[in-house]
C-alpha positions as CSV (number, residue, x, y, z in Angstrom):
1,M,132.7,-29.4,-41.5
2,T,135.1,-26.8,-40.3
3,R,138.8,-27.0,-39.4
4,H,138.0,-27.4,-35.8
5,Q,135.3,-29.3,-34.0
6,P,133.3,-27.3,-31.4
7,R,134.4,-28.4,-27.9
8,A,132.4,-26.1,-25.6
9,V,128.7,-25.4,-24.9
10,T,127.0,-23.0,-27.2
11,R,126.6,-19.3,-26.4
12,S,122.9,-19.7,-26.1
13,A,123.4,-22.5,-23.6
14,C,125.8,-20.3,-21.6
15,T,123.5,-17.4,-21.4
16,A,120.7,-19.7,-20.3
17,A,122.9,-20.9,-17.5
18,A,122.3,-17.6,-15.7
19,A,118.6,-18.5,-15.6
20,L,119.3,-22.0,-14.6
21,A,119.8,-21.3,-10.9
22,L,116.6,-19.4,-10.8
23,G,114.6,-21.8,-12.8
24,A,115.9,-24.8,-10.8
25,A,115.5,-23.2,-7.4
26,G,112.1,-24.7,-6.8
27,T,113.1,-28.1,-8.2
28,V,116.5,-29.0,-6.7
29,A,116.9,-29.7,-3.0
30,A,118.6,-27.1,-0.9
31,P,122.2,-27.7,0.2
32,G,122.5,-30.5,2.7
33,A,119.1,-31.9,1.9
34,T,120.6,-34.9,0.0
35,A,122.6,-36.1,3.0
36,A,120.4,-39.2,3.3
37,T,121.1,-40.2,-0.3
38,Q,123.4,-43.3,-0.7
39,A,126.9,-41.9,-1.1
40,G,128.0,-41.8,-4.7
41,T,124.7,-42.6,-6.3
42,P,123.8,-39.9,-8.9
43,K,120.2,-38.6,-8.9
44,L,119.1,-37.2,-12.3
45,E,116.2,-35.0,-13.0
46,L,115.0,-33.1,-16.1
47,I,114.3,-29.4,-15.4
48,A,113.6,-26.3,-17.4
49,A,115.3,-23.0,-16.7
50,T,112.4,-21.0,-18.0
51,S,108.8,-21.6,-19.2
52,A,109.2,-19.6,-22.4
53,V,112.0,-19.1,-24.9
54,T,112.4,-17.1,-28.1
55,L,114.3,-18.7,-31.0
56,D,115.5,-17.0,-34.2
57,R,115.2,-18.6,-37.6
58,W,118.1,-17.2,-39.6
59,E,118.0,-16.5,-43.3
60,G,119.6,-19.3,-45.2
61,E,119.2,-21.8,-42.4
62,P,117.1,-24.9,-42.9
63,G,115.2,-24.5,-39.7
64,V,115.4,-23.7,-36.0
65,A,117.7,-25.4,-33.5
66,L,115.6,-26.3,-30.5
67,D,117.7,-24.7,-27.7
68,L,114.9,-24.9,-25.1
69,G,116.7,-24.3,-21.9
70,T,116.2,-27.7,-20.5
71,Y,118.8,-29.4,-18.3
72,V,119.6,-32.6,-16.6
73,T,120.6,-32.0,-13.0
74,V,122.8,-34.3,-11.1
75,D,123.0,-34.7,-7.3
76,G,123.9,-37.4,-4.8
77,G,127.1,-38.2,-6.7
78,P,128.7,-37.4,-10.1
79,L,127.4,-38.9,-13.3
80,E,130.3,-40.5,-15.1
81,F,130.8,-42.7,-18.2
82,R,133.7,-44.4,-20.0
83,V,133.1,-45.0,-23.7
84,T,135.7,-47.1,-25.6
85,R,136.3,-49.5,-28.5
86,K,139.2,-51.9,-28.8
87,S,139.6,-51.3,-32.5
88,Y,137.7,-50.1,-35.5
89,N,136.5,-53.7,-36.0
90,D,134.9,-53.7,-32.5
91,P,131.7,-52.1,-31.3
92,V,131.6,-49.1,-29.1
93,V,130.9,-50.0,-25.4
94,A,129.9,-47.7,-22.6
95,S,130.0,-48.1,-18.8
96,Q,128.8,-46.0,-16.0
97,I,131.3,-45.3,-13.2
98,V,129.9,-44.9,-9.7
99,H,132.2,-43.7,-6.9
100,S,130.6,-45.0,-3.7
101,G,132.1,-45.2,-0.2
102,G,135.7,-45.1,-1.4
103,R,135.1,-47.7,-4.0
104,T,134.7,-47.4,-7.7
105,V,131.9,-49.6,-9.3
106,T,131.7,-50.1,-13.0
107,K,128.3,-50.8,-14.5
108,A,128.1,-51.8,-18.2
109,L,125.4,-50.0,-20.1
110,P,123.1,-52.2,-22.2
111,K,124.7,-53.6,-25.3
112,D,124.3,-51.4,-28.4
113,L,122.8,-48.6,-26.5
114,V,125.7,-46.3,-27.3
115,K,126.9,-46.5,-30.9
116,D,129.4,-43.6,-31.1
117,F,131.1,-41.0,-29.0
118,S,128.6,-38.1,-29.4
119,G,126.5,-39.0,-26.4
120,L,123.4,-41.0,-25.3
121,P,121.3,-41.4,-28.5
122,G,117.5,-40.8,-28.3
123,F,117.8,-39.6,-24.8
124,L,115.3,-36.7,-25.2
125,R,111.9,-36.8,-26.9
126,I,110.6,-33.4,-28.1
127,S,107.1,-32.8,-29.5
128,V,106.1,-29.4,-30.8
129,T,102.5,-28.3,-31.4
130,D,101.2,-25.0,-33.0
131,Q,98.6,-22.7,-31.5
132,S,95.8,-24.9,-32.9
133,G,97.1,-27.9,-31.1
134,K,98.4,-29.6,-34.2
135,K,101.7,-31.5,-33.8
136,V,104.2,-30.0,-36.2
137,A,107.4,-31.8,-35.0
138,D,108.2,-34.9,-33.1
139,T,111.9,-35.6,-32.7
140,T,114.6,-37.1,-30.5
141,Q,118.0,-35.7,-29.4
142,T,121.2,-37.1,-28.2
143,F,122.4,-36.1,-24.8
144,C,126.0,-35.2,-24.3
145,P,126.7,-35.1,-20.5
146,N,129.8,-32.9,-21.2
147,T,127.6,-30.1,-22.5
148,R,127.5,-28.6,-19.0
149,A,125.8,-25.4,-18.0
150,G,126.9,-24.8,-14.4
151,R,126.2,-25.5,-10.7
152,I,122.8,-25.9,-9.2
153,R,123.9,-25.5,-5.6
154,P,126.4,-23.1,-4.1
155,D,128.3,-25.9,-2.3
156,A,128.9,-27.9,-5.5
157,P,132.5,-28.1,-6.9
158,G,133.6,-24.8,-8.3
159,T,134.9,-26.4,-11.5
160,S,134.2,-29.5,-13.4
161,K,136.9,-32.1,-14.0
162,Y,135.1,-33.6,-17.0
163,P,135.9,-32.7,-20.6
164,E,133.9,-30.1,-22.6
165,G,131.8,-31.6,-25.4
166,C,131.5,-35.0,-26.9
167,S,133.5,-36.1,-29.9
168,D,132.0,-36.4,-33.4
169,N,135.2,-37.6,-35.1
170,P,134.3,-41.0,-36.6
171,F,137.6,-42.5,-35.6
172,T,137.5,-41.6,-31.9
173,L,138.7,-44.5,-29.7
174,G,137.9,-43.5,-26.2
175,G,135.7,-40.9,-24.4
176,V,135.0,-39.7,-20.9
177,W,131.6,-38.1,-20.2
178,G,130.5,-36.7,-16.9
179,V,128.5,-34.2,-14.8
180,E,129.8,-33.2,-11.4
181,K,127.5,-33.7,-8.3
182,G,125.5,-30.5,-7.9
183,W,125.9,-29.5,-11.5
184,A,123.6,-29.5,-14.6
185,A,124.2,-30.4,-18.2
186,A,122.3,-28.8,-21.1
187,A,119.8,-31.4,-22.4
188,T,119.0,-29.4,-25.6
189,P,122.4,-28.2,-26.6
190,G,121.4,-25.7,-29.3
191,F,123.2,-25.0,-32.5
192,D,126.2,-27.3,-32.0
193,A,123.8,-30.3,-32.1
194,G,123.7,-30.0,-35.9
195,S,120.0,-30.7,-36.0
196,T,117.1,-28.3,-36.8
197,V,113.3,-28.4,-36.9
198,D,111.5,-26.6,-39.7
199,L,109.4,-24.1,-37.8
200,Q,108.1,-20.9,-39.4
201,P,107.9,-17.7,-37.3
202,G,105.0,-18.0,-34.8
203,V,104.2,-19.4,-31.4
204,Y,104.4,-23.0,-30.4
205,T,104.4,-25.3,-27.4
206,A,107.2,-27.8,-26.9
207,K,107.0,-30.8,-24.6
208,V,110.3,-32.3,-23.5
209,S,110.7,-35.6,-21.8
210,V,113.4,-38.3,-21.2
211,A,112.9,-41.6,-23.1
212,K,111.6,-44.3,-20.8
213,K,114.6,-46.6,-21.3
214,Y,116.9,-43.9,-19.9
215,R,114.5,-43.1,-17.0
216,D,114.5,-46.8,-16.1
217,L,118.3,-47.1,-16.5
218,F,119.1,-44.1,-14.3
219,G,116.0,-44.1,-12.0
220,M,114.7,-40.7,-13.2
221,P,111.2,-39.5,-12.4
222,A,108.7,-39.7,-15.3
223,K,108.5,-35.9,-15.5
224,S,108.2,-33.8,-18.6
225,Q,108.7,-30.1,-19.2
226,T,106.4,-27.8,-21.2
227,I,107.9,-24.6,-22.8
228,K,106.3,-21.9,-24.8
229,V,108.4,-21.3,-28.0
230,T,108.3,-18.1,-30.0
231,V,110.0,-18.3,-33.3
232,R,111.0,-15.0,-35.0
233,Q,112.8,-14.3,-38.2
234,G,116.4,-13.4,-38.0
235,H,118.1,-11.4,-40.7
236,D,121.9,-11.5,-40.3
237,G,122.4,-14.8,-42.3
238,G,123.4,-16.7,-39.2
239,E,126.0,-14.4,-37.7
240,G,124.2,-14.7,-34.4
241,L,125.0,-18.4,-34.2
242,A,127.5,-19.3,-31.5
243,S,130.8,-20.7,-32.7
244,G,131.3,-23.1,-29.7
245,R,135.0,-22.2,-29.6
246,R,136.9,-21.2,-26.5
247,P,137.6,-17.4,-26.4
248,A,141.1,-16.7,-27.6
249,G,142.1,-14.9,-24.5
250,D,141.7,-17.9,-22.3
251,A,143.9,-20.1,-24.3
252,A,146.6,-17.5,-24.8
253,K,147.3,-17.4,-21.1
254,S,148.5,-21.0,-21.1
255,A,149.9,-21.4,-24.6
256,Q,152.7,-18.8,-24.4
257,P,156.1,-19.8,-25.8
258,A,159.2,-19.7,-23.7
259,S,160.6,-16.3,-22.9
260,G,163.4,-16.8,-25.4
261,R,165.2,-19.4,-27.5
262,P,166.5,-22.3,-25.4
263,T,170.1,-22.1,-24.2
264,G,172.6,-24.7,-23.3
265,S,173.2,-28.0,-25.1
266,A,170.3,-29.5,-27.0
267,G,169.4,-33.1,-26.3
268,V,166.7,-35.6,-25.3
269,P,167.3,-37.0,-21.9
270,A,167.3,-40.8,-21.7
271,G,164.0,-42.3,-20.5
272,V,162.1,-39.0,-20.8
273,P,158.4,-39.3,-21.7
274,K,157.6,-38.4,-25.3
275,P,154.5,-37.9,-27.4
276,D,153.2,-40.6,-29.7
277,L,151.9,-39.2,-32.9
278,R,149.3,-41.5,-34.6
279,A,147.6,-41.0,-38.0
280,L,143.8,-41.7,-38.3
281,P,142.2,-42.8,-41.6
282,A,141.0,-40.1,-43.9
283,Y,137.3,-39.3,-43.9
284,G,134.9,-36.6,-45.2
285,I,135.9,-37.8,-48.7
286,A,134.2,-36.1,-51.6
287,I,134.8,-34.9,-55.2
288,T,135.1,-31.1,-55.6
289,D,135.6,-28.9,-58.6
290,G,137.9,-26.0,-57.9
291,E,136.9,-24.9,-54.4
292,D,139.1,-23.0,-52.0
293,G,142.0,-22.1,-54.3
294,D,141.9,-25.2,-56.5
295,V,141.8,-24.7,-60.3
296,P,138.2,-24.4,-61.6
297,G,137.1,-27.1,-64.1
298,K,139.3,-29.8,-62.6
299,D,138.2,-32.7,-60.4
300,Y,139.7,-32.9,-56.9
301,L,139.5,-35.7,-54.3
302,A,139.0,-33.8,-51.0
303,F,139.3,-35.3,-47.6
304,S,139.7,-34.7,-43.9
305,A,142.6,-36.0,-41.9
306,T,143.5,-36.2,-38.2
307,V,146.8,-36.8,-36.4
308,W,146.6,-37.3,-32.7
309,N,148.8,-37.8,-29.7
310,G,148.6,-41.1,-27.8
311,G,151.0,-39.8,-25.1
312,P,152.2,-40.1,-22.5
313,S,153.6,-36.6,-23.0
314,P,152.3,-33.6,-24.9
315,L,153.9,-32.4,-28.1
316,V,155.2,-28.9,-27.4
317,V,156.8,-26.9,-30.3
318,D,158.0,-23.3,-30.0
319,G,158.9,-21.1,-32.9
320,F,161.3,-18.1,-32.6
321,R,161.7,-15.5,-35.3
322,S,164.9,-13.5,-36.0
323,P,164.3,-9.9,-37.0
324,G,163.5,-9.5,-40.7
325,K,163.2,-13.3,-41.3
326,D,160.2,-14.9,-43.0
327,K,160.5,-18.2,-41.0
328,M,160.8,-19.2,-37.4
329,D,163.3,-21.7,-36.0
330,A,161.3,-24.5,-34.2
331,Y,162.2,-26.4,-31.1
332,Q,160.6,-29.4,-29.5
333,Y,160.5,-29.5,-25.7
334,F,160.5,-32.4,-23.3
335,Y,159.1,-32.8,-19.8
336,D,159.6,-35.3,-17.0
337,S,156.7,-37.1,-15.3
338,K,156.1,-34.1,-13.0
339,G,155.8,-31.6,-15.9
340,K,159.2,-30.0,-15.5
341,Q,161.0,-29.1,-18.7
342,V,164.2,-31.3,-19.0
343,G,165.3,-31.0,-22.6
344,Y,164.8,-29.6,-26.1
345,T,165.9,-30.2,-29.6
346,P,165.8,-28.2,-32.9
347,T,163.1,-29.6,-35.1
348,G,162.8,-27.6,-38.3
349,T,160.9,-24.4,-39.0
350,M,157.6,-22.6,-38.9
351,E,156.3,-20.5,-41.8
352,W,153.5,-18.1,-42.3
353,D,150.7,-19.3,-44.6
354,P,148.9,-16.2,-46.1
355,R,146.2,-18.2,-48.0
356,E,142.5,-17.6,-47.2
357,G,141.4,-20.1,-44.7
358,H,144.9,-20.3,-43.1
359,Q,146.6,-17.1,-42.3
360,H,148.6,-18.4,-39.4
361,W,152.0,-20.0,-38.6
362,H,152.5,-23.6,-39.8
363,F,155.0,-26.1,-38.3
364,S,156.7,-27.8,-41.2
365,D,156.8,-31.6,-41.8
366,F,154.1,-32.5,-39.3
367,A,152.1,-34.7,-41.7
368,S,152.0,-35.8,-45.3
369,Y,149.1,-36.9,-47.6
370,R,149.6,-39.1,-50.6
371,L,147.2,-40.8,-53.1
372,L,148.3,-44.3,-53.9
373,G,147.3,-46.7,-56.6
374,A,145.7,-50.2,-56.0
375,D,149.3,-51.5,-55.5
376,K,149.9,-48.8,-52.9
377,K,152.5,-47.0,-55.0
378,E,152.5,-43.3,-54.9
379,I,150.5,-41.5,-57.7
380,V,149.9,-38.0,-56.3
381,R,151.4,-36.2,-53.3
382,S,149.7,-33.4,-51.6
383,G,151.7,-30.2,-51.4
384,K,150.5,-29.7,-47.8
385,E,153.0,-30.9,-45.1
386,A,152.9,-27.8,-42.8
387,F,150.3,-27.4,-40.1
388,C,149.3,-25.3,-37.2
389,L,148.9,-27.6,-34.2
390,A,145.7,-27.3,-32.3
391,N,143.7,-29.7,-30.1
392,T,140.6,-29.8,-32.3
393,D,139.3,-33.3,-31.5
394,A,139.1,-35.5,-28.4
395,I,140.3,-38.9,-29.8
396,D,141.0,-41.0,-26.7
397,Y,140.6,-39.5,-23.3
398,T,141.2,-42.9,-21.6
399,V,144.9,-43.1,-22.4
400,K,147.5,-42.3,-19.8
401,N,147.9,-38.6,-19.0
402,A,145.1,-37.5,-21.4
403,N,144.4,-33.8,-21.0
404,W,140.6,-33.4,-20.7
405,H,140.9,-29.6,-20.7
406,P,143.2,-28.5,-23.6
407,Y,143.4,-24.8,-24.1
408,N,144.6,-24.2,-27.6
409,T,141.5,-25.6,-29.4
410,D,141.2,-23.0,-32.1
411,L,143.4,-21.3,-34.7
412,A,143.0,-18.0,-33.0
413,T,144.4,-19.3,-29.8
414,A,147.4,-21.3,-31.1
415,C,148.9,-20.1,-34.4
416,G,149.9,-16.5,-34.0
417,E,149.7,-13.5,-36.2
418,E,151.8,-12.4,-39.2
419,T,153.7,-10.0,-37.0
420,S,154.4,-12.6,-34.2
421,V,158.0,-13.0,-33.0
422,S,157.3,-16.3,-31.3
423,V,154.6,-19.0,-31.2
424,R,153.9,-22.0,-29.1
425,E,151.9,-24.9,-30.7
426,V,150.8,-27.8,-28.6
427,L,149.1,-31.2,-29.2
428,D,148.0,-32.5,-25.9
429,V,147.8,-36.2,-24.9
430,G,144.5,-37.8,-26.1
431,N,143.8,-35.0,-28.5
432,G,143.9,-34.8,-32.3
433,D,144.4,-32.1,-34.9
434,T,142.0,-32.2,-37.8
435,Y,142.2,-30.5,-41.1
436,S,138.9,-30.7,-43.0
437,Q,138.3,-31.2,-46.7
438,Y,137.4,-27.5,-47.1
439,R,140.9,-26.3,-46.2
440,P,143.1,-25.1,-49.1
441,G,145.6,-27.9,-50.2
442,Q,143.5,-30.6,-48.6
443,S,142.8,-32.5,-51.9
444,F,144.3,-34.4,-54.8
445,D,143.9,-33.5,-58.5
446,V,142.3,-36.6,-60.0
447,T,141.1,-35.0,-63.3
448,N,143.2,-37.3,-65.4
449,L,143.3,-40.4,-63.3
450,P,141.5,-43.5,-64.6
451,N,138.6,-45.0,-62.7
452,G,139.5,-47.6,-60.2
453,T,140.8,-48.4,-56.6
454,Y,143.1,-46.0,-54.8
455,Y,144.3,-45.4,-51.2
456,I,144.6,-42.1,-49.3
457,Q,147.7,-42.4,-47.2
458,V,148.1,-40.2,-44.1
459,I,151.5,-40.0,-42.6
460,A,152.3,-38.4,-39.2
461,N,155.8,-37.0,-38.7
462,P,156.9,-38.1,-42.3
463,D,160.5,-37.0,-42.0
464,K,160.8,-38.0,-38.4
465,R,161.9,-34.6,-37.3
466,L,159.9,-34.9,-34.1
467,E,161.0,-37.2,-31.3
468,E,158.2,-39.6,-30.3
469,Q,157.6,-42.8,-28.4
470,S,157.0,-44.9,-31.5
471,T,156.8,-44.5,-35.3
472,T,155.0,-47.8,-35.9
473,N,151.6,-46.2,-35.9
474,N,152.3,-43.2,-38.1
475,I,150.7,-44.3,-41.3
476,T,147.1,-45.2,-42.2
477,Y,145.4,-46.0,-45.5
478,R,141.8,-45.3,-46.6
479,K,140.5,-47.2,-49.7
480,V,138.5,-45.2,-52.2
481,V,137.0,-46.1,-55.6
482,L,136.9,-43.5,-58.3
483,G,134.2,-43.6,-61.0
484,G,132.2,-41.4,-63.4
485,T,133.6,-39.2,-66.2
486,P,135.7,-36.0,-66.2
487,G,133.6,-33.2,-64.8
488,A,131.2,-35.7,-63.2
489,R,133.6,-37.9,-61.2
490,T,132.3,-40.0,-58.3
491,V,133.9,-41.6,-55.3
492,A,132.8,-44.6,-53.3
493,V,134.4,-45.1,-49.8
494,P,134.1,-48.6,-48.3
495,K,133.7,-49.0,-44.5
496,Y,136.8,-49.0,-42.4
497,G,136.1,-51.9,-40.1
498,R,132.8,-51.0,-38.5
499,V,133.2,-47.3,-39.2
500,D,131.0,-46.2,-42.0
501,A,132.3,-42.6,-42.6
502,P,132.9,-41.7,-46.2
C-alpha cells in the first residue's frame, strides 16, 4: 500500500480511450437515435475498443493485469449509484438513482450484492484459452463505474460530474458511482485493479462477458466480447506501470496559496462554516523489523491511519516562509457558503521533512498516534505529528458539500519543494488523508513490550490548533493483540464492527 490511493483511471485505460470511439462506432447508436428511449433510463452495453491487445509481463510481477480494452457504454440516461453504511456495525447498502422526467427515483440493489465501496463485485467474467484451446484462466472482476474512459457520442456532456475511482479504504462510509449519458467506463481497469493472471509470454484468446445477475438487473444484452491477447516479456521491472495519480500540473493550478500573507485582523467570523476533522480506526497493521528508517533488529508495530473532513467546509492551510527561515508560518482560511474567503487565523507552522519517503512540507500538529495499554493508558507515543495534507481517499461523498473532484491528490501536487516560499495544503469535504504503514515514523517500537492487548489511538487535531465544527469525533481506537517472542512477534487484529481489515 502506498501513501496515496489511486484515484484516476490507469494510463493504459486512458490510451485505449482514443481507440474507444473507433471501436464503438459500429456498436453505439448515432446521435439522436436514442430519442425514443424512455427519458432517464440508462442503457448499458459491453463493447471492446479493439479485437486485439498486447500486454507486458514485467520482471518481478506475479502475472499480467488483464487490461483488455473492454468498456461498459451508457446511453438513454446516466448510470448512478449511492453506496452507504450507517455505521461500521451495519452492512453496506447500494441504490441506483434514476433521473426520469424531472423526478428522481431510487431503486435499492439486491441485499448483499455490494459488500464494500470498490465497485460491483463479480460484474465481469473473463476466460482465457491458449492457442491449443485449453482454458488457462477463468476469473471475475469488479466493475467500478467511476473508472471512466470518455465519451461515445459527440453530443454527450463534455465533462463528467462523477468522482474518479472507487474507494478501497476499509473505513469508507459513503460513495457515489456514476457514468454520464453518452459516456463509457473501463470494464477491465488494468493495473489499478490489483489483480493479475499468471500468463506466460505467448498468444491467447480472452472471452469477456457480464455476469447474468447484472445483465438481468440492468437489462443488458447477453453479449460477450472476444479479444486476441499477446503477452510479451517486459524488462524494466514494472516502470511501465501507470501510477494512477493525477498529473502534478493539473493540481498546481488550483492549489496555489494566497499571493501573500493575510493582512488585517485575524479572526473567525461567527457562524462561518468550518471543516470537521474525524479520525478513522487504524488498519494495515503488521509487525516489521527495521524498515524505512527504523532500527534493524527491533520489532515495530506498523499501521495505516486516515483523518478525513466531514465538512461542511474545506480545510485550507497556507504556509509562508520568511527569507532564510527553516519553517513556514501557517494560516487557516475560512469561507462563506458561496466560497468567498471571509477570515483567517494563525495556526502553527510548517516544516520541511527531508527523510526518504517524505521530502515535502508538513503541517505541524495535524494528527497524533499513540499506543495504549489494555486500560487505555499511554505506553508509546509516535514522534510523527506533522503531515502534508492531501486528498488521498474518498471517505464519504454523500456528506454535504463533498468535493467529488479534489485536485491535490498526490504529494507532488500539494506539498511543495524544499525551496518553496509558500505552500497551500487542502483537505476537501468528504476526503481523507491516509499515511500508510510503509511511511517513516508510522510505527511503534514494541520490542520490549509484553504480549497482551493494546489499542492504537489516532487523534485528529490533537492540540486543537485548527478551528473545526466539532472535536467530539477526533479520536478512534483500534484493538490489537501482541504475541510471539522478540524477533518473531505477532499481532492479531479483531474486527472493528463488521470491518475485517487488519
